[in-house]
N, C-alpha and C positions, 0 to 999 in steps of 0.2 A: 689775370688769367693768361697763361702762355698759349699763343696761337700757333698750332702746329701746321705742317704742310697739309695734312689730311683735312683739318678744319677749313683751311683756305680753299681747298678743292671743293669741299661741301658747300661753302658759301658761294663759290663761283657757279656751281651747278644750280643753286637756289635762285641766283640772279638770272641765270640763263633760262630757267624754267619760267620765271616771272615774265621775262620778255616774250617767251612763246605765247603766254596767255594774254599779253598785251597786244597792241595794234600790230597786225600782220602786214598790211600794205594799205596804200591809198591809191585809188584809181580815179581817173577822169570819167565822169558819167558819159561824156561824148568823146571817146578816144580818137575819132576821125577828125576832130576839130570843128565839125559842123554843128554848132550849138543852136538849136531852134530858137527863133525869135530874137536872136542876138543882134545888137547894134554896136558899131564901133563907138567906144567911149573912153573917157579918161578917168573913170572911177577907180579909186585905189582901195584894195581890200586891206583892212586893218584889224589887228588882234590886240586887245587890251585886257589885262586881268585887273579887276577892281579890288577895293579894300576887303571885300568879302570873299575874295578868291574865285570870283566868277569870271570865266573867260568870255568876253564879248567880241564877236566877229562882225564887222560891218563891211558894206561895200562888196558883197559877194556877187560876182558876175560870171564866174567860172565854177560850176558845181563839181563836187567830188564825193566819193564814198570811201570812208575809212572802214577797213575790214578788221574785225576782231574774231578770229576763228576759235571756237571752243576746243579745248584739249580733246584729243581722240578718245581717251579713256573715259571721258565724261559725256561726250557728244550724244545728244538725243535726236539729232537730225533737224530740230527746230531752229529757226532763226528769226530775227526781228530787225526791222529798219527803224532807227531812232531819229525823230525829227525834233531838234531843239526848238524852244520857243524864243520869243523876242519881238512880238508884235509885227512881224514881217518887216522889221526895221533893223534888227540885229539877230544874231544867233547866240544863245546862251549855251555854248558848246561843251562846257565841262560838266556842270552839275545837272544838266539836262541832256547830256550826250555821252561823253567818254566814261563818266563815272558809272553810268548804267550799263555800258558795254561790258565792263569788268564784272558787274553783278551778274549779268546774264551768263557770261563765260564760266563763272564759278558754278553755275547750275546746268552746264552742258548745252547752253543755247548760244549759237553764233550770233554776233551782233554787227550791225552796219550803221555807222553814224553818217547821216546824210547832211552834207553841207549844201543845202539847196540855195538857188539864187534868190536874192532879196529884190522884190519888185522895184523897178526904177524906170521911169519914162525915158531917162537918158540912156539907159543901157539895154533896153529891150523893147520889142514891139509887143503890143497887147500884154502888158505886164501881168495882168491877172491870171493869164494862162500858165505862166512860167513855173511857179513852184510845183503845180500839179504835173506838168510835163516832166520835171526832174524826178518827182516821186515815182511816176509811172516807169520811167527809164530805169530807176534803181531796181524795182521789182523785176523788170524784164531781164536786166543784167544778172541778177542773182539766180534766176531760173536758168539762164543760159550757162551759168558757171556753177551749177549745183554740185556737180561731181568734184570740181576743183576745191570747193570750200566745204565739202562733206555735209551738205544740207539736203533736206527733202523738199522738193519743189512744191509740195502740198502742205507744208508747215511753215509758211513764211508770213510773219505778222508785221504790222505797222504800229509804231508807238509815237505819240506826240504830246507835247506840253504846250498849253496855252495856244498861241498861234500855230505852233507845230502840231497841236492837237487838231486845230482846224484843218491843216494840211492832211493829217492822217484820216480825219473823217471825210474830207473831200475825196481823197483817193478811194475810200471805202464805198462812197456813194456815186462817184462819177467815173470810175474806171471803164464803165460800159455805156456811157452816154456821150453825146457830142461827136464832133468830127474826128477827134483824136482817140476815140474809144479803143481800148487794148485789153483783151481778155487776159493776156500774160501778166498784166499789171494788177490783177485782183489779189488783195491780201487775204489770207485765210483767217486772220483774226486781227483785232485792233485793241490797243491799250491807250486810253485817253485820260491824261492827267490835267485837271482844271482846264478843259479844252474850250477854246472859242468854237462854238458850233454854229451859231446864228448871226446873221448880219441884219436881222429885223430890228428896227429902232428900239423896241422896248427892252431888249436884253443884249444888244450887240456890244462888243468892245470896239468902239468907234475907231481907235487907232489902227487896229489890225485891219478892219474893213477898209479904211481910207488908204492905208499903205498898199494893200493888195489891189484894190480896184483902180486907184489912181484917177487920171482924168476921164476914164471911160465909165466911172461910177454911174449907175442908173438903177431904176427900180427893178428892171429885168435881171441885172447882174446881182443885185442884193438878194433877190429870191433864189437865183441859181446857186449862189454860194452859201445860202442858209441850209445847212446840211440836214437839219431835221425835216425839211420839206422834200428832200431828195432820197430818203431811205426807200428801199424797195425790197422785194423778196430775195434779191441777190446780194444785199449788204451783208458783210461778214459779222460774226459774233463780236461783242465788245465787252471790255472791262473798263469801268469809269470810276474816277476818284475826284471828289470836289469838296471844298470846305464851304459851309453855309455863310461864313462871314467874308467870303471873297469879294472885295470891293472893286477888283480889277475886271474880273470876268464873272458875271452873276451865275450863281449855282443853277439857275433855270436853263442855262445852256446844256448842261449834262442831263437834267431832268427831261427836257423836251426831246433830246436824242434818245434817251432810254425809252420814253413813251412811244416814240416812232418805231423803234425796234420791236417793242412789245406788240404793237399793232400788227406787225408782219410776222409775229411769232419767231423772231430771231433771238437766239440765246443771248442774254446780256446780264451782267452783274454790275451793280452800282453801289459804291460806298460813299455816303455823305457824312461829313464830320462837322460838329458844331462850330469848331474854330480851327484856324490854321492859315487863313489868308491865302496868298497867291505866290506861286513861283518857288515853292519849297523843295521840290525834288525829293531827295531822301533826307534833307536837313530838317528833321522834325523834332529836334530836342526842345523841350519846353512847350510843345504844342499838343499836349494831352493825348487823347486817343488816336490822333492822326498818326502817331508813331507806328501804329499797327498796320498801316496800309501796305507796305511792301510784303509783309507776311500774308496778307489777304491775296495779293497778286500772285504770290508763289503758290498758294493753295489753288487758285483758279487755273494757273498754268498746268499744274499737276492734274487737276480734274479734267482739263481739256485734252490731256495726253501729250503736252509739249515738254513736260519734265518727267523724269523717272521717279 
């Protein structure tokens, strides 16, 4: 095929358009350099892509927010902060982060991928506070810059996977309690994928619990960060997905959270699948009915008024 000048121009415009739909900018969560709970350290942040194409980021001590603004012609005003999983030890930043940002952009929803700090006794004081502090700051910044990013300050959601799901549920239940309570940090909805919800011994993911709580682990903190125990009438609506054969994070985590929401008459939709395991994101090929979960989420977002 002969490639003409017009074809080259069209191809250039297509690439340019794709870039507009891709990452817009990355901002520091704490632009003044005053990062709460920060301790001077020699921890080195590292990014490695494994054989399955999963980007794993470790050693995060300086948090950022990657911004993916939805195209103006599609924008609904809704936005979502995405918290990748990784047991509070790494961040699975691609298949539980940037891949979903593009999915949301295609549907008119602006996305923000949160690179939250990974708890470390060497790098921070009271490490269990740090991921939540970062998530609260992200919601605050988005509301402060709503006009800039063409989003509605009353249509901001939080999405999380596994330990990132724990962070999303923690923000949903803790934004208004404790000494750092911040009404600006309240999400309007949450999307929780195979989430760690509870730190109670019978259903906890021990790795996430121990990585978050660190040397300050106590019965009091275990209960405080067991989010099924912290649901209130102020907790936002939720959409939950979990596989019943998940051997990493027991399905009871989602079930207990759903029942707590039901108790307070908070709208919730939960999809449980017989198989699928853990950590799949949208990689559902060969996993049976689990492949339908993104369509279910799309239907929920539309019903809630976040999609056209």
